[in-house]
N, C-alpha and C positions, 0 to 999 in steps of 0.2 A: 504493500500500500504506500510505502514511503516513496517509491518510484513515481507513482501517479501524483502524489502530493508535490513532488519536486517538479514534475512536468507542468502542473498548474501554476506553481509559484514562479518558475522561470518565464512561462508564457505571459503571465500577468505583468511581471516586471518589464519584460521586453515591450509589451503593448504600451505601457505608460511612457517608456522612453520614446517610442515612435509617436505617441500623441504630442509630446513636447516638441518634436521636430516639426510636425504639421501645424501646431498652434503658432510656432514662431513664423512659419511660412505665411500663414493667413494674416498674422499681425503686420506683415510687411508687403501685403498684396498690392498696396498703393504706393510703395516706396520706389522712386525712379531708379532703374538700373539694378534692382535687387535680384540676387541669384538664390533660388530656393535650394534647400537641402533635401537629400533623399534619405529615407529611413530604411537602410539595408541591414537585415539581421544576419548574423553568422553563428553557426553551431560550433561549439567548442567543448572538448571533454573536460570534465572537472578533475583537475589534478590533485593528488594527495596520496596519503599512505594507502596501500592496498590496491585492488584492481580499479581501473577506470570504468565504473559502472554508471556514471551519470554524465549527461550531456546537457549543456545549457545554451540558451540564445543570448547574444550580446550585440549591442550597437557601440562599437569602440569609437568610430569616427563616422560622422554623417557626410558622405560624399556630396559634392556640390553639383547642381544642375547648371551647366554653363550655356544652355541653349538661349538664343536671343529672344527677348521679349518684344511685344508689339510696339511700334513707333506711333507717337501721337504728336500732331502739329500744334505748336503753341504760339508761333509768331514772335516769340521773345528773342531778341538778338543775342542774349547771353545763354540761351538754351541750346545745347548740342546733343546729338545722339550719334553713337558709333554705328556706321553702316557696315554690318558684318562682324568680323572678329577683331579683337583688340581691347585695350584698356587705357584709361586716362591715369596718369601718374599724379599722386597727391602726397603732401607731406603730413606725416602722422604727428600727434601731439608730442611724441618723444623725439622728434627730429628725424625720424626714419622715413622710408619711402614705402608706399603701398599703392594699390591700383583699384580703380572703380569703373563702373559703367554709368554712374550717375552724372549727367551733364547739366544739372540744374544750377548753373553758376550764378553768382551774385558778387557785387563789389562792396568791399568794406568802406568805412569812412576814410580810410587812408589809401584807397584805390587797389587794395589787394583783391585778386581774383580768387574767390572761395567757392567751394561746393555748397550745396544746400545744407550739408552738415557742418559747415564752418571750417573745412580743411583747406589749406592753401593749395592751389593748383600749381604744379611744377612746370617750368619752361626750360629754356636752354641753359640758364644760369642759376636755377633755383626757383623759389616762389615768384610768381608773376605779380608785379605791381604796375598798374596802368595809370598814366598821368591824367590830369583833368582833361576831359574831351567832350566833343559834341556827338560823336558817333563811334561805335565799335563794330567791327566786322570780324567774324571768325571764319576762316577759309576751310575748305574740305581737308586740307593737310594739317590743320591745327594752327596755321599762321594767324596771329592777332594783328589786325590793322586798325589804326585809330586816326580820327581827325580831331586834332587838338582845338581847344577853344579859340575862337577868333579867326580860324582858318577857313578858306573857301572849300567848296565841295570837291575840288580837284586835289586838295592837299591831304590826301589820306595816305599814310605811310605804314609799312610793316613795322611792328614794334617788338614782338616776341613770338615764340612758337610753343604751343602746348606739347609737352612730352607725351607721345603716344607709343605704346608698347604692344607687342603681340607674341609673347612667349607661349610655349606649349602648356596648355591648361593642365595637363597631367603633372606638371612640375609646380603647380600652384595650389594653395590652400586658402580657405576663407576663415578668417578669425572671428572671434565672438563679437567684434565691433562691426562685422559685415564687410570689412575691407579684404581685398585679395592680396596675398603676398607670395613671394617665391618660397617654396618649401625649404630651400637651403639658405634662406635669409639673404640671398644676393639681390642685386638690383637688375632689373631687366633693361636691355639696350633699347634705344629708340627704334621704331619701325616705321619706315617711310610709306609702307603700303596701307597703313590704317587710315580710314577716311571718316570724316565727320559730316553730319547733316545739321546745318544751323537752322534754328527755329523749330527743332523737334526735340522730344524727350523719349527715351526708351522706358517703357513701363516695366514693372516687375514681371519676371517670367513664371510667376506662380499662377496656376490655374485654380481659381477659387472653387469652382464646382467640383473638380477632381479632388481637391484637398478636403472639402466638406464631406464628400462621399467616403473618402478614405478614413476620416475621423469617425464617422458613423460606424463603419465596418470595424474599426479598432475598438470602439466602445462595446460593440457586441462581442468581440473576441475577448475583451477583458471580463465581461460578465460571465462568459462561458467558462473561462479559467477559474473564476471565483466559485462558480457552481461546482466545478470539478473538485476544488479543494474542500468545499463543504461536504460534498458527497463522500469523499475519502474519509473525512473526519467522522461523519455519521457511521460509515461502515466500520471504522476502527472502534468506535464506542460500542457498536452492536456486537462485534467480535469479542471485545473484552468482557462484555456481560455474559456471553455464551460460555466463556472459558472460566468464569468465576466458580469457585468451589461452593456448592450448596450444602 
């Protein structure tokens, strides 16, 4: 009976972990450029003294779904979406480098180009700071052109270029902050083939309907495992009563 109890326990524990993954995906369904996680379970033998007679399910690391999300037109000159593969380089709070698909840029009071989450966008020489201007244009290759205040329409000049990268996604991992980093903690090299679409944003690649259906299915699986545990407990109590000396 203890084997059946163990099956129910590991099944319920794994289901709760999978629910956490899907709940986080749903919470970020409207976050621009968000990459959902996959809840893949893996069977492993329980190691210990004696024979390996128990196997349990575990979710050690939730792989990331790197498929592209749908593009939506915003008309905002500071909004950009990556057309195809690639990432935008940003500076993390600790001064490091990470990558994102979120192109909802904004300007700080000091002219710093920031993501919607407040992270500095990296250019050729570090974080990009744009001087006072009348107009900003972001080219398909990431080049930022500005028309400074008081200048005519023909006086628009290239100012900096957003660092765009395109490493192998199998060598990248997503952190708890939602940012993508190289697994070996290195910095990716700029990639000239990455292209941007100005005036667009990439939505999250989370399918809300599929995630909701999966959460309902996981809830039912959890209830089934709990019922199994209760049934084993009841059977154990019945067996104990039958074996009592009268």
